[in-house]
SETOR-456878 format. One record per atom (N, C-alpha, C, O): residue in one letter; x, y, z. Coordinates in steps of 0.001 Angstrom, whole numbers, plus 524288, in hexadecimal, padded with zeros to 5 digits. Layout:
% residues N
AXYZ ...
% end
This chain:
% residues 173
M7A12E8A4967F270 M7A0678A03D7F441 M79DAF89C997F1B2 M7999889D6A7EF4E L7A0998972F7F248 L79D25892DB7EFB0 L79A3C88E547F299 L79C6088B507F5AB T7969B88E487F1A1 T793EE88A1E7F417 T791DB884E67EFA4 T7911D884FD7EAE4 L79168880D07F364 L78FB887CD87F07F L789C987CC87EF23 L786E287D417F2F1 A787CE87C597EB08 A781F187CE07EB1A A77FC4877B97E9C3 A77B41876B27EB13 A78330873B27E6BB A77E9886E5E7E5F9 A784BD86CAE7E455 A7886486F7A7E2EF C7845F866187E52F C78802862597E43B C7858A85D987E32A C7826A85BCA7E658 S786D085ACD7DE16 S7848A855CF7DC2B S7897B853547DA07 S78D87855647D873 D787F684DF27DA6C D78C2E84A937D6B5 D788BC847EB7D3A5 D7852B845447D57A D789B68488E7CE4A D787D3845F37C92F D78B70842897C784 D78FD78420E7C963 S7890683F527C2CB S78CBF83B2C7C1D5 S791C483BF27BE45 S794AF838A97BC51 N791D3841887BE0F N79680844067BAC7 N79ADC846457BDB9 N79F24847707BBE0 G7991B846DD7C363 G79CE88491B7C6A2 G7992584C607CAF1 G7948484BB57CC0E V79C7984FAD7CCA9 V79A08853897D164 V799DF857D57CFB7 V79D7E859F67CD61 S79590859C57D0AC S793CC860197CF54 S7920D861EF7D431 S78EE185FE97D72F A79517866F67D4B4 A792B686A7C7D976 A7927D86F527D7B8 A7965A871587D5B2 T78CE68726D7D863 T78B1A876AF7D729 T78C6587A0C7DC2E T78BCA878407E09A S78DFE87E727DB56 S78FB1882987DEFC S78E54887A97DD21 S78EA78892D7D894 S78C4288B027E24D S78AA7891687E018 S78DC3894417E17C S7904D891EE7E4D8 T78F428982D7E0F0 T7932689DF07E2AA T78E928A0E17E62B T789FA89F8E7E6AD S790D38A4887E809 S78E3F8A8307EB4F S78BF48AB5E7E789 S788198ADAF7E93E A78D3A8AC757E20C A78A738AF277DCCC A785F18AD787DB77 A782A98B0A87D9FB G784E48A8AB7DBAB G781548A4CA7DAD1 G781F78A1D87D50D G77E6789FD17D289 A787138A2227D3BC A788DC89FBC7CF2F A789F7898C67D0A7 A78C188975E7D4BA T788508958D7CD0A T7884B88F227CEB6 T78C3488DF97CB88 T78C7488FA37C706 T7904B88A647CE15 T79520887F87CAB6 T793F8881E77CC70 T792F0880757D0E8 T7945087F397C8A1 T793C7879927C858 T799918782E7C8D3 T79CB587B657C71D L79B2C874287CAC4 L7A11F871ED7CBA8 L79ECC86C9E7CB1B L79AB586ADB7CCEA S7A2ED86A297C7B9 S7A1E78649F7C5C4 S7A72F861337C61D S7AAC38629B7C33A T7A7F985D047C93D T7ACD0859917C8B8 T7AAD1854AD7C7B5 T7A636853887C87C E7AE30851A27C5F3 E7ACC784BB37C59F E7AC4784A147C941 E7ADF684C587CD26 A7A9BF845737C98D A7A943842007CE0F A7AE6483FAF7CEAC A7B10983EF47CAB9 T7B01383E797D302 T7B4A483C397D552 T7B27D8367F7D747 T7AE11835677D8D2 T7B6D18334D7D6C2 T7B58282DEB7D9CB T7B94182E4E7DE5E T7BCEF8315D7DDDC T7B8D082BA67E2B4 T7BB8E82B447E71A T7BDB38251F7E5B6 T7BA5D821D17E4AF T7C2C2823CE7E5B3 T7C5AF81F4F7E684 T7C84E81EC57EA55 T7CA68822A87EC3B E7C8E881A527EC5B E7CBDA816FD7F0F8 E7D074818337F1A9 E7D2E0817067EDAE P7D314819FD7F4AE P7D84281A277F48C P7DB4E815427F48F P7D9F78117D7F73A P7E045815467F0F8 P7E413810277EF24 P7E2EA80E0E7F4B1 P7E2C9810C97F8A6 A7E1FA8081B7F46E A7E354804DD7F86D A7E9388032F7FACE A7EC4C800037F8EA G7E9B5805EB7FEEE G7EFE28052480186 G7F013800CA804A4 G7ED067FD2E803C1 V7F4418007480961 V7F3E67FB9E80A92 V7F1BA7FBE08103A V7F3497FEF881390 S7ED217F77881106 S7E9E47F82B815BD S7EC917FA2D81B4C S7F12B7F94081C55 T7E93B7FCF181E9D T7EB8A7FDAF82405 T7EB497F93B8266C T7EE5A7F8EE82A1D D7E8637F52282596 D7E96F7F1AA82859 D7EE867EE2A82978 D7EF567EA9582C92 F7F1BD7F0C38258A F7F8027EF5482635 F7FA707F2E6828E6 F7F9CA7F7A48286A A7FE587EFFF82CE0 A8008F7F2F28301E A805437F7A582C6A A804E47F76B827A0 R808307FA7582E11 R80B497FDF382C66 R8111E7FD1882E73 R811AE7FB02832BF A814E57FE6B82BF1 A819C37FD6882E70 A81DC68006182C1E A81D0C802C0827FF V823078006C82F18 V826108047C82D6B V82AE28006582E23 V82C617FE7883248 I82D297FF7882873 I831917FC2182664 I835767FF4A825CE I834C6803FC82504 E83A027FD278261D E83F667FF5C823BC E8416B7FBC481EC5 E841D37F74882073 L8427A7FBEA81AB7 L845927FA2A817FF L84AEE7FD12816AC L84AB98011B81410 G84F577FB4A81842 G8551C7FD858177B G8547E802DA819BB G856D5806728178F G8516E803DB81E1C G8525B808EB81F77 G84CA680C7381DBE G84BCB8104D8207E V84A6780BC781B32 V8474C80E13817E9 V840CD80CD081ACF V83EF78085E81AE0 P83E66810CB81CB3 P8393580F4F81FB1 P8338380E3081AC6 P832EA810698168D R8316D80BAE81C49 R82D2C80A498198E R8287C8093881C44 R82902805BE81F8C T823D080B3D81BE4 T81E54809DD81E2E T81C7F80631819CB T81D238066181507 V819778020981DA0 V817507FD65818DD V812107FAF581D51 V810DA7FBCC821E5 A810597F821819A3 A80AD77F5A281D34 A80EC37F0E381E47 A813077EFEC81C48 V80C1C7EE71821D0 V80CD87E9FB8240C V8091B7E49A823B5 V804D77E4C3825ED A80AD17DF70820B3 A808607DC7C8207B A809927D6E3821FF A80B947D39981F1F E807807D604828BE E809497D2B382B17 E8058C7CE2F82C27 E807937CA8C82E8F T8008D7CDA082AE3 T7FCFB7CA4182AB9 T7FD3B7C6FD8262B T7FFFA7C8E7822B7 N7FB037C237824FA N7FB467BFCD820BC N7F63E7C17781DB1 N7F5F77C0048191E E7F2687C43B81FA5 E7EE8F7C66581D1A E7F1A67CCAB81A44 E7F10A7CE2D815BE Q7F3857CE3981CB2 Q7F6D77D3FE81B88 Q7FACC7D1ED81673 Q7FB1A7D39F811F6 R7FCC37CEF181845 R800A47CC52814F8 R7FF117CA9080ED1 R801867CB4D80ABF A7F9CE7C7D780FC1 A7F8347C6A1809D8 A7F60B7CB64807D8 A7F6607CBE080312 Q7F3BF7CF4E80A85 Q7F1AC7D3FB8081F Q7F59F7D7CA8053E Q7F4C67DA1B8011D G7F98D7D7F1807E3 G7FED17DC748071B G7FBFB7E03980348 G7F7927E1DA80449 L7FE8B7E1897FEF9 L7FCDA7E7277FDB7 L7F8F17E56B7F8F1 L7F8D57E88C7F54B M7F6007E1417F880 M7F2947E0177F4E0 M7ED8F7E3F77F520 M7EB477E5057F939 G7EC787E5877F121 G7E9847EA577EFB3 G7EAFC7EFD17F150 G7E7CC7F35A7F0A4 V7EF357F0AD7F339 V7F1537F58C7F484 V7F37A7F8927EFF6 V7F72F7F6F97ED59 E7F08E7FDD57EEF1 E7F2238000B7E9EC E7F75F803CD7EC72 E7FB22804667E982 N7F786805F47F121 N7FBF880A127F253 N7FCDF807857F806 N7F9D2804DA7FA9C L802F9809777F965 L803D08080A7FEEF L8035880D628017D L8042980DFF80630 G801D5811BA7FDDC G8010F815A780216 G80730816F6804ED G80B31816E680245 P8072C8181D80AA2 P80B4B81AB880CD7 P80EB08160380D44 P813348177180E18 L80E3F810C180D02 L8109B80C6B80DA9 L8147080BD3809EB L813BE80D5180566 D81A05808F780BF9 D81CC8806E980790 D81BDD801ED80594 D81DAB7FFE58019D G8192B8006580876 G8183C7F8FB80782 G815727F70380C4D G813A17F96E8100A M815A17F05F80ADE M8131C7EDEB80F01 M818817EA258118D M81C787E9E680ED7 L8185E7E7E2815C2 L81BD87E5068171B L819557E0EB81887 L815017E1CE81A6C F81B1B7DAFE81824 F8171F7D793818AD F81ACA7D2FF81EAA F81F0A7D0C981E43 V817DD7D30582280 V81C077D1008271E V819E47CBD782763 V8153F7CB5682888 F81D407C72C8264D F81CD17C1ED827C3 F81E367BFDF82D12 F820C27C2B183005 G81D277BC7A82E20 G81E057B8C183569 G822887B6C88347F G825237B6208387C N824EA7B54C82FC9 N82A5B7B1A682E3D N82BA07B3A0829F4 N828DF7B6478270A E8311D7B2058294B E833E37B2BD8250E E831927AE28820B2 E82F867AA62822DD A831A37AE0C81B79 A82F397A92981820 A82F087AD0C812B9 A82DB77B1AC812B0 V830B57A9E180E38 V8309D7AC5B80A51 V82C5B7AE6B8075C V829DF7AB42804B7 R82ADD7B3B88074A R825FB7B52380634 R8243C7B6AA80166 R8278F7B88E7FE7A S81EDC7B63D7FF81 S81DAC7B6F67FA51 S818FD7BAA07F9E1 S815407BA207FCDE F819227BDF77F689 F816627C2757F50E F814367C21E7EF62 F816E37C05E7EBCA W80E977C4197EEAB W80C737C49E7E93C W80A067C97D7E96F W809B47CBB37EDB0 M808937CB287E62D M806347D0807E405 M800077D00A7E302 M7FE1B7D38A7E055 K7FD257CC977E4A1 K7F84C7CCD37E3A8 K7F58C7D0F27E542 K7F5607D1EA7E9F7 D7F2367D4EA7E0A7 D7EED27D8127E258 D7F1787DDE37E496 D7EF757E1737E71D T7F7307DD1D7E25D T7FAD37E1F57E5F0 T7FAF97E5297E139 T7FBE27E2C57DD26 L7FA1F7EB147E0E4 L7F8FB7ED117DDE7 L7FE257F0E57DC84 L7FD4F7F4F97DA1C F8026D7EFC97DDC4 F806757F2D57DBFF F80BD97EE687DE1D F80C477EB687E1D9 P80F697EFDE7D999 P813C07EAF27DB8B P817FF7EDFA7E05B P819707F2857E102 L818C87EA367E272 L81C1A7E9877E720 L821827E7D07E6C0 L822AE7E4717E388 D826147EA897EACB D829C57E7A77EBF6 D8297C7E45E7F0FE D828617E6AC7F511 V82A507DF9C7F110 V82A5C7DC5C7F5D0 V830AC7DB0A7F85E V833D67D8137F64A A831807DDFE7FD43 A835B77DC1E7FEC3 A834F97D6658043E A830DA7D65E806B7 F8382C7D32A80530 F836C17CFD680823 F83C407CEC480BAD F8406E7CD42809D6 F83B157D00381191 F83ED47D07181517 F83DAB7CAD98196E F8395C7C90A81A90 D842D07C90481B3B D843887C62C81F63 D840E77C78D8253F D83E1E7CB74825A3 A841CA7C49282944 A83FFA7C51182E67 A842897C92C830F2 A840AD7CB84834B6 D8484D7CA6582E39 D84B037CF07830BB D84B827D35282DF1 D84ED87D6B082EC0 G846B87D375828F9 G846AF7D7AC82724 G84B1D7D8078212B G84C3A7DC1181ECF F84C367D4C68206B F8506E7D4D381BCE F84D2F7D408816BD F849D27D0C98159A L84F4E7D80D81419 L84D517D60480EA5 L84EF37D02880BF6 L853907CF0780B31 V84A497CC5880A8D V84B327C82D80862 V84B307C80580164 V84E467C6237FE38 S846787CAC8800E3 S846CB7CBEE7FB28 S842E37D0267F937 S83FBC7D1A97FC85 K842937D2847F3D4 K83E1F7D5F47F2A6 K83D377D4197EC67 K83FE17D17A7E960 T838627D6A07EBFD T836887D5677E6F9 T832A17DA227E5C9 T830AD7DCCE7E946 S831B87DADA7E06F S82D1D7DD9A7DDB7 S829CF7DA037DCE0 S82AF77D5A37DB3F M823937DC2D7DE58 M81ED87D8C97DC99 M81BED7DB837D934 M81C6E7E04A7D960 A818C57D9937D5E8 A816037DB1B7D248 A810E87DBBE7D3D3 A80F807D8137D699 T80D5B7DF367D30C T806A57DDD07D342 T804947D8A07D1D1 T806EF7D5BC7CEC8 C801167D7AE7D38A C7FEEE7D2567D19B C7FA6B7D3CC7D310 C7FA5E7D5FF7D757 L7F45D7D3187CFD6 L7EF647D5117CF05 L7EC8B7CF507CE5E L7E7DB7CE977CF28 D7F0137CB837CCD9 D7ED9E7C5267CB30 D7EDE57C22D7CFCA D7EFF07C3BA7D3DB D7EBEA7BE127CF2A D7EBE77B97F7D375 D7F2377B6C87D394 D7F4297B58F7D7CE D7F4837B62B7CF8F D7F90A7B3F87CE1A D7FCE07B8947CE94 D7FDE87BB987CAFA C7FED57B8C67D35B C804177BCAC7D4A6 C8086E7BA127D5E6 C808457B5D87D82E P80C877BC437D493 P811A87B9657D542 P812377BB537DAD5 P80FF47BF1A7DCC4 S816827B7427DDB8 S818947B6E67E29A S81DAE7BA2E7E3C4 S821077B9917E05E Y81F247BDBA7E806 Y823D57BFC37E8C5 Y826037BE367ED19 Y824727C03F7F12A S82A537BA147ED5A S82C367B87F7F1B5 S831387BA687F4B6 S834FA7BC2D7F24A S831287BA017F9DC S836E97BCC27FC82 S83AC87B7C27FA67 S8392A7B3457F9D3 E8401A7B9767F969 E843567B50B7F925 E844A27B1F47FCA8 E845437AD557FB7A L845587B3938019F L846EE7B1658063B L8421E7B1FF80A3E L83ECD7B539808F2 P841867AFEA80DD8 P83E9D7AF7381283 P83D6B7B5FC81508 P840947B916816E8 A837FC7B6798143F A837257BCE58165F A833767BDD481A25 A82FA77BAE7819E8 Q833747C19F81E30 Q82F6C7C31D8226A Q82C207C7A28206F Q827717C7C282184 Y82E557CB4E81D9D Y82CAF7CFD681BAC Y82BE27D0338163C Y82E9A7CD7281361 A829157D2B7814A0 A827907D40580EBA A825C07DA7880EDD A822287DC168119E L828EB7DDBB80B66 L826D87E41380A6A L825B07E48E80526 L828F17E41A801A2 E820D37E58380489 E8200A7E65C7FF3C E81EF57ECBC7FE46 E81BDC7EF2E80105 A821C87EEFA7FA34 A8204B7F3DA7F93E A820BF7F6217F293 A823397F3DB7EF23 P81E537FA197F20C P81D977FAFF7EC86 P822E67F9307E98A P827147F8987EBD8 L822367F8737E474 L825EF7F6027E094 L82AE97FBB37E011 L82A91800547DECF G82EE07F8757E1AC G833157FC1D7E151 G835537FE437E681 G839F77FF577E725 A831457FECA7EA5D A832CC8008E7EE72 A836627FD6B7F246 A837D07FF947F653 L838287F78F7F0FB L83B0C7F5287F4B0 L840927F2A07EFE2 L843577EEB77F049 A8406F7F5D67ECA7 A844DB7F5DE7E8D7 A849D57F59C7EAAD A84D297F2627E964 D84A517F9927EE22 D84F907FAC37F02C D851A07F80E7F3C2 D856337F9257F4C3 L84F837F47E7F64B L84F737F2287FB9D L854087EE297FA0A L853927EB637F624 A8596D7EDF67FDF2 A85D9D7EB4B7FC39 A85D047E6557FF0D A859707E5DE8023B G860857E2437FE13 G85F777DD59800A0 G861B37DE4080564 G8622D7D9EC8076E D863147E111807D4 D864317E13A80E7F D860807E42B811AD D861247E45781670 V85CCC7E67080F88 V859077E9C0811F7 V855DD7E65881612 V8554E7E196815A4 R853F57E93C819EE R850EB7E79D81DB9 R84C687EA6281EBA R84BFE7EF2581E35 L848037E68D82097 L843F77E80D8218C L8431D7E952826AD L845557E665829C7 A840077ED8C828E8 A840A77EF5682E84 A83BD37F18C82F57 A83ABB7F59B82D00 I838277EF27832DF I832227F0AB83478 I833917F4EE83902 I836127F33383CBB I8327D7F93A83909 I833287FC8F83BA8 I82E877FDAD83FB8 I82EE97FE898446F S82A247FD6D83CA9 S824D87FDC2840F8 S8206B7FC4383DF8 S820567FD668394C I81C957F9C784019 I817FB7F81C83DC4 I813A07F950840AF I812BF7F725844E3 S810387FD4B83E68 S80A377FEC7841A4 S806E07FB8383E91 S807D87F97183A56 D801E77FB4E841E1 D7FCCD7F84E83FD4 D7FA297FC6983C0D D7F7A27FAA38385D G7FA9C8029D83CC5 G7F7908053683A54 G7F5148091783F11 G7F25380CC883DAF S7F5DA8086884353 S7F37D80B528481C S7F71680ECE84A05 S7F5D6811D684D8A G7FD0980EC684774 G801178118784853 G8039B80EA784D35 G807268111984F5B K8025C80A1384F29 K804798073E8541D K806FA8042E850F0 K804948020684D5F E80C568036A851A8 E810A98000285031 E80F957F9C48522A E80FDD7F907856E8 I80E6E7F57C84EEF I80F567F11F85122 I814967EC818511B I8144A7E87F853BE 
% end
């Protein structure tokens, strides 16, 4: 039978002293561990949606307010279970994106009001204040950002379909 007799934390690590029923004492020592925050993912403030591109379903975060669109994927270290972020605008216009403080390269695909692909491009990370802009070739109402290479196979006739949008409570909006 092993019982814990004492436990201490010193500057070199954590030590624990234990005794057995035979009276022998054993000291166990492990190095101190530090806990780190989990990698920053996409905030739950963003609604989630299931979309289809060419019949392939994808789960994305949805940026539909000016504040959400400005935040986008800045500071996000990983997408977790998400396939990307869908930016929804109230009308069609030529759209420009930049990668200020975005930590991994992305593809962006632009879609018109009917969901048809307008253009797509790849975007490099930028941690400076002088970041390049990436614009749609024609007016677009939707933009989809995904990890670099994820949108490479989109054909010119692909169509974006929004299947469902949830506000995070499980309720569709």
